[in-house]
BALOBA-1460 file (C-alpha; in Angstrom, 3 decimals):
// residues 352
<rec num="1" residu="x" x="103.363" y="114.876" z="101.867"/>
<rec num="2" residu="x" x="103.943" y="117.266" z="104.807"/>
<rec num="3" residu="x" x="104.524" y="115.639" z="108.188"/>
<rec num="4" residu="x" x="104.227" y="117.953" z="111.178"/>
<rec num="5" residu="x" x="106.457" y="116.709" z="113.971"/>
<rec num="6" residu="x" x="105.281" y="117.322" z="117.532"/>
<rec num="7" residu="x" x="107.818" y="117.066" z="120.352"/>
<rec num="8" residu="x" x="106.948" y="114.996" z="123.393"/>
<rec num="9" residu="x" x="109.390" y="116.789" z="125.640"/>
<rec num="10" residu="x" x="110.408" y="120.429" z="126.001"/>
<rec num="11" residu="x" x="113.805" y="121.703" z="126.980"/>
<rec num="12" residu="x" x="113.017" y="123.801" z="130.053"/>
<rec num="13" residu="x" x="115.158" y="126.830" z="130.727"/>
<rec num="14" residu="x" x="115.471" y="128.272" z="134.167"/>
<rec num="15" residu="x" x="116.214" y="131.959" z="134.484"/>
<rec num="16" residu="x" x="117.746" y="132.941" z="137.806"/>
<rec num="17" residu="x" x="116.882" y="136.122" z="139.645"/>
<rec num="18" residu="x" x="119.159" y="139.116" z="139.405"/>
<rec num="19" residu="x" x="122.108" y="139.029" z="141.798"/>
<rec num="20" residu="x" x="124.277" y="141.841" z="143.048"/>
<rec num="21" residu="x" x="126.896" y="142.369" z="140.345"/>
<rec num="22" residu="x" x="129.907" y="143.368" z="142.389"/>
<rec num="23" residu="x" x="131.144" y="143.048" z="145.977"/>
<rec num="24" residu="x" x="134.252" y="144.591" z="147.468"/>
<rec num="25" residu="x" x="136.756" y="141.980" z="148.693"/>
<rec num="26" residu="x" x="138.739" y="142.203" z="151.970"/>
<rec num="27" residu="x" x="142.007" y="142.230" z="150.006"/>
<rec num="28" residu="x" x="140.907" y="145.246" z="147.979"/>
<rec num="29" residu="x" x="139.900" y="145.540" z="144.320"/>
<rec num="30" residu="x" x="136.745" y="144.059" z="142.805"/>
<rec num="31" residu="x" x="135.522" y="140.547" z="143.504"/>
<rec num="32" residu="x" x="133.056" y="139.804" z="140.683"/>
<rec num="33" residu="x" x="129.845" y="137.976" z="141.395"/>
<rec num="34" residu="x" x="129.329" y="137.156" z="137.706"/>
<rec num="35" residu="x" x="125.763" y="136.826" z="136.363"/>
<rec num="36" residu="x" x="124.573" y="133.331" z="135.498"/>
<rec num="37" residu="x" x="121.370" y="133.787" z="133.481"/>
<rec num="38" residu="x" x="119.695" y="132.420" z="130.345"/>
<rec num="39" residu="x" x="117.608" y="134.549" z="127.991"/>
<rec num="40" residu="x" x="115.804" y="134.188" z="124.704"/>
<rec num="41" residu="x" x="116.988" y="136.622" z="122.051"/>
<rec num="42" residu="x" x="114.011" y="138.241" z="120.338"/>
<rec num="43" residu="x" x="113.671" y="140.481" z="117.314"/>
<rec num="44" residu="x" x="113.298" y="144.220" z="117.672"/>
<rec num="45" residu="x" x="109.598" y="145.058" z="117.622"/>
<rec num="46" residu="x" x="109.994" y="147.866" z="115.115"/>
<rec num="47" residu="x" x="112.641" y="146.486" z="112.746"/>
<rec num="48" residu="x" x="111.842" y="142.766" z="113.181"/>
<rec num="49" residu="x" x="115.515" y="141.834" z="113.208"/>
<rec num="50" residu="x" x="118.504" y="141.286" z="115.499"/>
<rec num="51" residu="x" x="121.456" y="141.045" z="113.083"/>
<rec num="52" residu="x" x="122.414" y="143.641" z="110.506"/>
<rec num="53" residu="x" x="124.909" y="142.658" z="107.781"/>
<rec num="54" residu="x" x="125.788" y="145.456" z="105.410"/>
<rec num="55" residu="x" x="127.890" y="145.859" z="102.258"/>
<rec num="56" residu="x" x="127.773" y="148.028" z="99.165"/>
<rec num="57" residu="x" x="125.017" y="147.001" z="96.769"/>
<rec num="58" residu="x" x="122.749" y="145.382" z="99.371"/>
<rec num="59" residu="x" x="119.176" y="146.609" z="99.811"/>
<rec num="60" residu="x" x="117.849" y="147.584" z="103.244"/>
<rec num="61" residu="x" x="115.801" y="144.364" z="103.354"/>
<rec num="62" residu="x" x="118.833" y="142.221" z="102.472"/>
<rec num="63" residu="x" x="120.765" y="143.738" z="105.374"/>
<rec num="64" residu="x" x="118.188" y="142.687" z="107.983"/>
<rec num="65" residu="x" x="118.330" y="139.231" z="109.611"/>
<rec num="66" residu="x" x="115.730" y="138.033" z="112.101"/>
<rec num="67" residu="x" x="116.433" y="135.387" z="114.721"/>
<rec num="68" residu="x" x="114.375" y="132.225" z="114.815"/>
<rec num="69" residu="x" x="112.605" y="131.280" z="118.022"/>
<rec num="70" residu="x" x="114.939" y="129.567" z="120.477"/>
<rec num="71" residu="x" x="117.922" y="131.873" z="119.906"/>
<rec num="72" residu="x" x="119.683" y="132.096" z="123.261"/>
<rec num="73" residu="x" x="121.944" y="134.452" z="125.196"/>
<rec num="74" residu="x" x="123.515" y="132.580" z="128.104"/>
<rec num="75" residu="x" x="125.558" y="134.377" z="130.754"/>
<rec num="76" residu="x" x="127.939" y="132.051" z="132.557"/>
<rec num="77" residu="x" x="129.178" y="132.308" z="136.117"/>
<rec num="78" residu="x" x="132.787" y="132.812" z="134.996"/>
<rec num="79" residu="x" x="132.365" y="136.195" z="133.295"/>
<rec num="80" residu="x" x="131.732" y="134.803" z="129.815"/>
<rec num="81" residu="x" x="128.571" y="134.497" z="127.741"/>
<rec num="82" residu="x" x="127.396" y="132.747" z="124.570"/>
<rec num="83" residu="x" x="124.817" y="133.631" z="121.927"/>
<rec num="84" residu="x" x="123.514" y="130.755" z="119.812"/>
<rec num="85" residu="x" x="120.700" y="130.349" z="117.341"/>
<rec num="86" residu="x" x="119.710" y="130.781" z="113.728"/>
<rec num="87" residu="x" x="119.190" y="133.949" z="111.703"/>
<rec num="88" residu="x" x="117.190" y="134.197" z="108.478"/>
<rec num="89" residu="x" x="117.323" y="137.021" z="105.970"/>
<rec num="90" residu="x" x="114.200" y="139.199" z="105.876"/>
<rec num="91" residu="x" x="114.337" y="139.525" z="102.069"/>
<rec num="92" residu="x" x="115.165" y="135.887" z="101.298"/>
<rec num="93" residu="x" x="114.131" y="133.200" z="103.837"/>
<rec num="94" residu="x" x="116.362" y="130.674" z="102.053"/>
<rec num="95" residu="x" x="119.399" y="132.638" z="103.327"/>
<rec num="96" residu="x" x="120.128" y="131.273" z="106.770"/>
<rec num="97" residu="x" x="123.076" y="131.188" z="109.168"/>
<rec num="98" residu="x" x="123.673" y="129.237" z="112.345"/>
<rec num="99" residu="x" x="125.202" y="131.613" z="114.891"/>
<rec num="100" residu="x" x="127.660" y="130.957" z="117.732"/>
<rec num="101" residu="x" x="129.162" y="134.053" z="119.403"/>
<rec num="102" residu="x" x="131.435" y="133.927" z="122.470"/>
<rec num="103" residu="x" x="131.714" y="136.911" z="124.849"/>
<rec num="104" residu="x" x="134.370" y="137.558" z="127.514"/>
<rec num="105" residu="x" x="135.996" y="140.273" z="129.671"/>
<rec num="106" residu="x" x="132.883" y="141.155" z="131.658"/>
<rec num="107" residu="x" x="132.421" y="144.636" z="133.152"/>
<rec num="108" residu="x" x="129.669" y="145.115" z="135.720"/>
<rec num="109" residu="x" x="127.582" y="148.255" z="136.070"/>
<rec num="110" residu="x" x="129.677" y="149.136" z="139.134"/>
<rec num="111" residu="x" x="132.841" y="149.485" z="137.087"/>
<rec num="112" residu="x" x="134.018" y="152.193" z="134.735"/>
<rec num="113" residu="x" x="132.778" y="151.141" z="131.259"/>
<rec num="114" residu="x" x="135.345" y="149.987" z="128.682"/>
<rec num="115" residu="x" x="136.827" y="152.625" z="126.397"/>
<rec num="116" residu="x" x="134.264" y="153.914" z="123.893"/>
<rec num="117" residu="x" x="131.275" y="152.689" z="125.911"/>
<rec num="118" residu="x" x="128.394" y="153.162" z="126.348"/>
<rec num="119" residu="x" x="127.138" y="153.760" z="122.830"/>
<rec num="120" residu="x" x="123.987" y="155.887" z="122.883"/>
<rec num="121" residu="x" x="122.069" y="155.551" z="119.635"/>
<rec num="122" residu="x" x="119.667" y="158.277" z="118.545"/>
<rec num="123" residu="x" x="116.405" y="156.241" z="118.957"/>
<rec num="124" residu="x" x="116.898" y="155.996" z="122.738"/>
<rec num="125" residu="x" x="117.979" y="159.599" z="123.407"/>
<rec num="126" residu="x" x="114.390" y="160.737" z="124.182"/>
<rec num="127" residu="x" x="114.057" y="157.710" z="126.498"/>
<rec num="128" residu="x" x="117.070" y="158.503" z="128.706"/>
<rec num="129" residu="x" x="116.450" y="159.308" z="132.375"/>
<rec num="130" residu="x" x="118.055" y="162.696" z="131.769"/>
<rec num="131" residu="x" x="115.145" y="163.377" z="129.391"/>
<rec num="132" residu="x" x="112.494" y="161.946" z="131.696"/>
<rec num="133" residu="x" x="112.594" y="158.399" z="130.323"/>
<rec num="134" residu="x" x="113.284" y="154.968" z="131.881"/>
<rec num="135" residu="x" x="116.779" y="154.291" z="130.453"/>
<rec num="136" residu="x" x="119.822" y="154.748" z="132.682"/>
<rec num="137" residu="x" x="123.078" y="153.726" z="130.936"/>
<rec num="138" residu="x" x="124.733" y="153.741" z="134.358"/>
<rec num="139" residu="x" x="123.009" y="150.378" z="135.017"/>
<rec num="140" residu="x" x="124.426" y="148.690" z="131.909"/>
<rec num="141" residu="x" x="127.071" y="145.959" z="131.937"/>
<rec num="142" residu="x" x="129.527" y="145.027" z="129.183"/>
<rec num="143" residu="x" x="131.596" y="142.334" z="127.511"/>
<rec num="144" residu="x" x="134.759" y="143.961" z="126.198"/>
<rec num="145" residu="x" x="135.569" y="141.107" z="123.817"/>
<rec num="146" residu="x" x="133.503" y="138.935" z="121.512"/>
<rec num="147" residu="x" x="133.991" y="136.805" z="118.421"/>
<rec num="148" residu="x" x="131.897" y="134.249" z="116.626"/>
<rec num="149" residu="x" x="131.108" y="132.104" z="113.619"/>
<rec num="150" residu="x" x="128.180" y="132.305" z="111.211"/>
<rec num="151" residu="x" x="127.743" y="129.025" z="109.312"/>
<rec num="152" residu="x" x="125.610" y="129.041" z="106.178"/>
<rec num="153" residu="x" x="122.550" y="126.791" z="105.936"/>
<rec num="154" residu="x" x="119.954" y="126.125" z="103.210"/>
<rec num="155" residu="x" x="120.685" y="128.509" z="100.311"/>
<rec num="156" residu="x" x="123.918" y="129.672" z="101.982"/>
<rec num="157" residu="x" x="125.280" y="126.171" z="102.665"/>
<rec num="158" residu="x" x="129.064" y="126.179" z="102.455"/>
<rec num="159" residu="x" x="129.466" y="129.787" z="103.645"/>
<rec num="160" residu="x" x="131.446" y="130.486" z="106.825"/>
<rec num="161" residu="x" x="131.870" y="133.971" z="108.314"/>
<rec num="162" residu="x" x="134.067" y="134.951" z="111.263"/>
<rec num="163" residu="x" x="133.001" y="138.026" z="113.232"/>
<rec num="164" residu="x" x="135.060" y="140.100" z="115.719"/>
<rec num="165" residu="x" x="134.264" y="143.122" z="117.854"/>
<rec num="166" residu="x" x="134.393" y="146.522" z="116.162"/>
<rec num="167" residu="x" x="133.992" y="149.737" z="118.126"/>
<rec num="168" residu="x" x="132.320" y="149.873" z="121.567"/>
<rec num="169" residu="x" x="132.000" y="146.851" z="123.842"/>
<rec num="170" residu="x" x="128.875" y="144.661" z="123.748"/>
<rec num="171" residu="x" x="126.458" y="146.345" z="126.141"/>
<rec num="172" residu="x" x="123.566" y="144.844" z="128.137"/>
<rec num="173" residu="x" x="120.714" y="146.459" z="130.047"/>
<rec num="174" residu="x" x="117.417" y="148.292" z="129.732"/>
<rec num="175" residu="x" x="117.716" y="150.253" z="126.494"/>
<rec num="176" residu="x" x="121.166" y="148.828" z="125.727"/>
<rec num="177" residu="x" x="119.912" y="147.454" z="122.394"/>
<rec num="178" residu="x" x="120.026" y="151.079" z="121.220"/>
<rec num="179" residu="x" x="116.550" y="150.965" z="119.696"/>
<rec num="180" residu="x" x="113.924" y="150.898" z="122.463"/>
<rec num="181" residu="x" x="113.428" y="150.648" z="126.227"/>
<rec num="182" residu="x" x="113.346" y="146.848" z="126.472"/>
<rec num="183" residu="x" x="116.041" y="144.821" z="128.242"/>
<rec num="184" residu="x" x="118.592" y="143.691" z="125.663"/>
<rec num="185" residu="x" x="122.019" y="144.169" z="124.196"/>
<rec num="186" residu="x" x="123.962" y="145.467" z="121.220"/>
<rec num="187" residu="x" x="127.424" y="145.406" z="119.681"/>
<rec num="188" residu="x" x="129.170" y="145.988" z="116.378"/>
<rec num="189" residu="x" x="131.481" y="143.692" z="114.454"/>
<rec num="190" residu="x" x="133.770" y="143.213" z="111.474"/>
<rec num="191" residu="x" x="133.264" y="140.241" z="109.139"/>
<rec num="192" residu="x" x="135.822" y="137.967" z="107.512"/>
<rec num="193" residu="x" x="134.529" y="135.618" z="104.805"/>
<rec num="194" residu="x" x="136.248" y="132.277" z="105.428"/>
<rec num="195" residu="x" x="134.365" y="130.524" z="102.623"/>
<rec num="196" residu="x" x="131.668" y="131.450" z="100.126"/>
<rec num="197" residu="x" x="128.414" y="129.498" z="99.755"/>
<rec num="198" residu="x" x="128.385" y="126.545" z="97.380"/>
<rec num="199" residu="x" x="126.046" y="128.504" z="95.116"/>
<rec num="200" residu="x" x="126.260" y="132.271" z="94.698"/>
<rec num="201" residu="x" x="128.596" y="134.695" z="96.431"/>
<rec num="202" residu="x" x="128.348" y="136.991" z="99.439"/>
<rec num="203" residu="x" x="129.528" y="140.590" z="98.892"/>
<rec num="204" residu="x" x="132.965" y="141.608" z="100.153"/>
<rec num="205" residu="x" x="133.383" y="144.329" z="102.756"/>
<rec num="206" residu="x" x="130.644" y="143.113" z="105.102"/>
<rec num="207" residu="x" x="130.262" y="144.743" z="108.519"/>
<rec num="208" residu="x" x="127.464" y="144.220" z="110.979"/>
<rec num="209" residu="x" x="125.840" y="144.773" z="114.326"/>
<rec num="210" residu="x" x="123.611" y="143.008" z="116.835"/>
<rec num="211" residu="x" x="120.601" y="144.783" z="118.366"/>
<rec num="212" residu="x" x="118.262" y="142.475" z="120.248"/>
<rec num="213" residu="x" x="115.897" y="142.190" z="123.170"/>
<rec num="214" residu="x" x="116.461" y="139.542" z="125.868"/>
<rec num="215" residu="x" x="113.470" y="137.862" z="127.534"/>
<rec num="216" residu="x" x="112.576" y="134.951" z="129.752"/>
<rec num="217" residu="x" x="111.176" y="132.004" z="127.815"/>
<rec num="218" residu="x" x="110.216" y="128.356" z="128.067"/>
<rec num="219" residu="x" x="112.603" y="126.731" z="125.586"/>
<rec num="220" residu="x" x="116.088" y="127.544" z="124.306"/>
<rec num="221" residu="x" x="117.942" y="126.193" z="121.277"/>
<rec num="222" residu="x" x="121.619" y="125.968" z="120.457"/>
<rec num="223" residu="x" x="121.565" y="122.308" z="119.318"/>
<rec num="224" residu="x" x="122.975" y="121.100" z="116.018"/>
<rec num="225" residu="x" x="120.543" y="119.445" z="113.609"/>
<rec num="226" residu="x" x="121.722" y="116.076" z="112.316"/>
<rec num="227" residu="x" x="120.634" y="112.875" z="110.636"/>
<rec num="228" residu="x" x="122.264" y="109.461" z="110.365"/>
<rec num="229" residu="x" x="121.483" y="105.910" z="109.354"/>
<rec num="230" residu="x" x="121.733" y="103.048" z="111.816"/>
<rec num="231" residu="x" x="121.198" y="99.288" z="111.779"/>
<rec num="232" residu="x" x="121.609" y="97.024" z="108.764"/>
<rec num="233" residu="x" x="118.070" y="96.687" z="107.473"/>
<rec num="234" residu="x" x="116.539" y="93.554" z="105.969"/>
<rec num="235" residu="x" x="117.312" y="92.792" z="102.301"/>
<rec num="236" residu="x" x="114.665" y="91.943" z="99.721"/>
<rec num="237" residu="x" x="114.992" y="91.037" z="96.048"/>
<rec num="238" residu="x" x="117.138" y="94.111" z="95.347"/>
<rec num="239" residu="x" x="119.000" y="94.252" z="98.634"/>
<rec num="240" residu="x" x="118.274" y="96.903" z="101.257"/>
<rec num="241" residu="x" x="116.480" y="99.994" z="100.008"/>
<rec num="242" residu="x" x="118.177" y="103.285" z="100.907"/>
<rec num="243" residu="x" x="116.564" y="105.802" z="103.266"/>
<rec num="244" residu="x" x="118.247" y="109.215" z="103.531"/>
<rec num="245" residu="x" x="117.525" y="112.874" z="104.227"/>
<rec num="246" residu="x" x="118.203" y="115.672" z="101.737"/>
<rec num="247" residu="x" x="119.167" y="118.665" z="103.857"/>
<rec num="248" residu="x" x="119.153" y="118.860" z="107.669"/>
<rec num="249" residu="x" x="116.257" y="118.692" z="110.184"/>
<rec num="250" residu="x" x="116.432" y="122.399" z="111.021"/>
<rec num="251" residu="x" x="113.574" y="124.186" z="112.744"/>
<rec num="252" residu="x" x="111.611" y="126.352" z="110.348"/>
<rec num="253" residu="x" x="112.765" y="124.380" z="107.301"/>
<rec num="254" residu="x" x="111.433" y="121.768" z="104.883"/>
<rec num="255" residu="x" x="114.019" y="119.023" z="104.298"/>
<rec num="256" residu="x" x="113.187" y="116.046" z="102.091"/>
<rec num="257" residu="x" x="113.356" y="112.335" z="102.813"/>
<rec num="258" residu="x" x="114.340" y="109.952" z="100.013"/>
<rec num="259" residu="x" x="113.348" y="106.278" z="99.811"/>
<rec num="260" residu="x" x="115.516" y="104.401" z="97.315"/>
<rec num="261" residu="x" x="114.148" y="102.586" z="94.274"/>
<rec num="262" residu="x" x="114.016" y="98.904" z="93.359"/>
<rec num="263" residu="x" x="113.194" y="96.794" z="90.311"/>
<rec num="264" residu="x" x="109.485" y="96.964" z="91.148"/>
<rec num="265" residu="x" x="107.245" y="99.164" z="93.285"/>
<rec num="266" residu="x" x="106.057" y="97.940" z="96.660"/>
<rec num="267" residu="x" x="103.293" y="98.560" z="99.140"/>
<rec num="268" residu="x" x="105.055" y="99.836" z="102.245"/>
<rec num="269" residu="x" x="104.648" y="101.445" z="105.640"/>
<rec num="270" residu="x" x="106.507" y="104.409" z="107.078"/>
<rec num="271" residu="x" x="107.083" y="103.559" z="110.736"/>
<rec num="272" residu="x" x="107.726" y="106.671" z="112.854"/>
<rec num="273" residu="x" x="108.908" y="106.920" z="116.433"/>
<rec num="274" residu="x" x="110.025" y="109.615" z="118.854"/>
<rec num="275" residu="x" x="112.269" y="108.729" z="121.752"/>
<rec num="276" residu="x" x="115.653" y="108.848" z="123.414"/>
<rec num="277" residu="x" x="117.389" y="106.197" z="121.316"/>
<rec num="278" residu="x" x="117.221" y="103.471" z="118.699"/>
<rec num="279" residu="x" x="116.011" y="99.971" z="119.438"/>
<rec num="280" residu="x" x="116.056" y="96.567" z="117.707"/>
<rec num="281" residu="x" x="112.812" y="94.590" z="117.900"/>
<rec num="282" residu="x" x="112.531" y="91.273" z="115.980"/>
<rec num="283" residu="x" x="109.612" y="91.575" z="113.542"/>
<rec num="284" residu="x" x="108.666" y="89.811" z="110.300"/>
<rec num="285" residu="x" x="112.033" y="88.120" z="110.067"/>
<rec num="286" residu="x" x="114.067" y="91.316" z="110.512"/>
<rec num="287" residu="x" x="114.811" y="94.017" z="113.079"/>
<rec num="288" residu="x" x="112.310" y="96.845" z="113.575"/>
<rec num="289" residu="x" x="114.630" y="99.741" z="114.347"/>
<rec num="290" residu="x" x="112.137" y="102.226" z="115.791"/>
<rec num="291" residu="x" x="112.201" y="103.356" z="119.399"/>
<rec num="292" residu="x" x="108.989" y="102.242" z="121.070"/>
<rec num="293" residu="x" x="106.289" y="103.308" z="121.365"/>
<rec num="294" residu="x" x="105.713" y="103.667" z="117.635"/>
<rec num="295" residu="x" x="104.002" y="106.995" z="117.007"/>
<rec num="296" residu="x" x="102.618" y="106.245" z="113.539"/>
<rec num="297" residu="x" x="102.689" y="103.652" z="110.770"/>
<rec num="298" residu="x" x="101.642" y="105.361" z="107.536"/>
<rec num="299" residu="x" x="100.864" y="103.246" z="104.441"/>
<rec num="300" residu="x" x="102.576" y="104.378" z="101.232"/>
<rec num="301" residu="x" x="103.298" y="102.895" z="97.807"/>
<rec num="302" residu="x" x="106.972" y="103.226" z="96.913"/>
<rec num="303" residu="x" x="107.346" y="103.129" z="93.101"/>
<rec num="304" residu="x" x="110.238" y="101.406" z="91.363"/>
<rec num="305" residu="x" x="112.069" y="104.724" z="90.885"/>
<rec num="306" residu="x" x="111.840" y="105.504" z="94.623"/>
<rec num="307" residu="x" x="109.954" y="108.172" z="96.501"/>
<rec num="308" residu="x" x="110.909" y="111.610" z="97.840"/>
<rec num="309" residu="x" x="108.678" y="113.597" z="100.194"/>
<rec num="310" residu="x" x="108.893" y="116.822" z="102.180"/>
<rec num="311" residu="x" x="109.062" y="116.907" z="105.964"/>
<rec num="312" residu="x" x="107.953" y="120.288" z="107.311"/>
<rec num="313" residu="x" x="109.566" y="121.162" z="110.653"/>
<rec num="314" residu="x" x="107.951" y="124.116" z="112.446"/>
<rec num="315" residu="x" x="109.825" y="127.037" z="113.985"/>
<rec num="316" residu="x" x="109.150" y="125.793" z="117.495"/>
<rec num="317" residu="x" x="112.022" y="126.009" z="120.005"/>
<rec num="318" residu="x" x="110.449" y="123.372" z="122.228"/>
<rec num="319" residu="x" x="111.036" y="120.783" z="119.475"/>
<rec num="320" residu="x" x="114.782" y="121.478" z="119.410"/>
<rec num="321" residu="x" x="116.676" y="118.395" z="120.562"/>
<rec num="322" residu="x" x="113.831" y="115.996" z="119.740"/>
<rec num="323" residu="x" x="114.991" y="112.661" z="118.283"/>
<rec num="324" residu="x" x="112.806" y="111.268" z="115.500"/>
<rec num="325" residu="x" x="113.185" y="107.794" z="113.987"/>
<rec num="326" residu="x" x="111.912" y="106.407" z="110.682"/>
<rec num="327" residu="x" x="112.067" y="103.028" z="108.959"/>
<rec num="328" residu="x" x="110.341" y="101.770" z="105.819"/>
<rec num="329" residu="x" x="108.853" y="98.256" z="105.824"/>
<rec num="330" residu="x" x="107.919" y="96.951" z="102.325"/>
<rec num="331" residu="x" x="106.219" y="93.848" z="101.005"/>
<rec num="332" residu="x" x="108.995" y="91.922" z="99.248"/>
<rec num="333" residu="x" x="108.753" y="88.230" z="98.244"/>
<rec num="334" residu="x" x="112.522" y="87.742" z="98.657"/>
<rec num="335" residu="x" x="112.666" y="88.997" z="102.229"/>
<rec num="336" residu="x" x="112.238" y="86.910" z="105.355"/>
<rec num="337" residu="x" x="108.529" y="86.419" z="105.964"/>
<rec num="338" residu="x" x="107.883" y="88.306" z="102.688"/>
<rec num="339" residu="x" x="109.068" y="91.734" z="103.890"/>
<rec num="340" residu="x" x="112.102" y="93.947" z="103.341"/>
<rec num="341" residu="x" x="113.168" y="96.773" z="105.641"/>
<rec num="342" residu="x" x="115.398" y="99.816" z="105.194"/>
<rec num="343" residu="x" x="118.053" y="100.855" z="107.646"/>
<rec num="344" residu="x" x="116.786" y="103.170" z="110.343"/>
<rec num="345" residu="x" x="116.931" y="106.948" z="109.872"/>
<rec num="346" residu="x" x="117.631" y="108.973" z="113.001"/>
<rec num="347" residu="x" x="116.926" y="112.727" z="112.877"/>
<rec num="348" residu="x" x="117.690" y="115.172" z="115.686"/>
<rec num="349" residu="x" x="115.833" y="118.463" z="115.286"/>
<rec num="350" residu="x" x="118.063" y="121.477" z="115.857"/>
<rec num="351" residu="x" x="118.454" y="125.151" z="115.086"/>
<rec num="352" residu="x" x="122.194" y="125.059" z="114.267"/>
């Protein structure tokens, strides 16, 4: 059974207008007016990727990683920035990382670029203003330091990679992604494997780079996916049936939900709700644990051995942060009023 979850609320993201980068202070030196902007990170139109992870023995497709919708680049007013989101391998969509990268040591376009910057890649050379194009590296800004963590999900669960700047500073501006004339950014990094995935092994000697476009958008991610049980449930003849999730409620994934077995099968109802929190409503001799209003009550027969079903979560950034609640109510002669109820299952949809 595939259940398509639709969010009732969207996380709005406000993108401020461009401000003057630098002003000269009365005391002398530079008084930074740091940018404070939010962007969506989008895949390069030609290569359909943002991250590149390379090691000996990897194919070109295995080296390319696209970002999922909702990936964010947030510039803070203190001269730092953060990139968050999820990346999925182009060759194998079961290879996925959650990404958190922190940037610091901001240089505005009014300052002398950090040593080794800017980096002019060959695809943008014909597009430079000196060649009659729209790209002027003199308008770019930089973050001289960055480091981050890539945490494995799905088929790469258990893997943790640490990345640190390698080579030129992370550069931002029109054409700064090094691949086309869109507004974006790029930087290069070394990789340290902190832990390998539970199954399989990542190659040693990984290095990588980031080349992405930055755009205005409606919804941003950067929220951890989680699930948890709550409440006590209502016991029947075999106690309280279990209700758990196999995997995490990640956007663009298909986790499974498991209803525990009992000595006999039972006609049941899946009671779904979407809201800001759990609730406890007396019903049929036990507590209904679903936040009102109830969105759906779906009849289902749960066999004695239990029941496992898929829950398809779309790659929709506006669903990130949505709280979904589920409880199973079953006919059970040993329960109060002839019904047994599982504990509640709370799922928060996220991209990390």
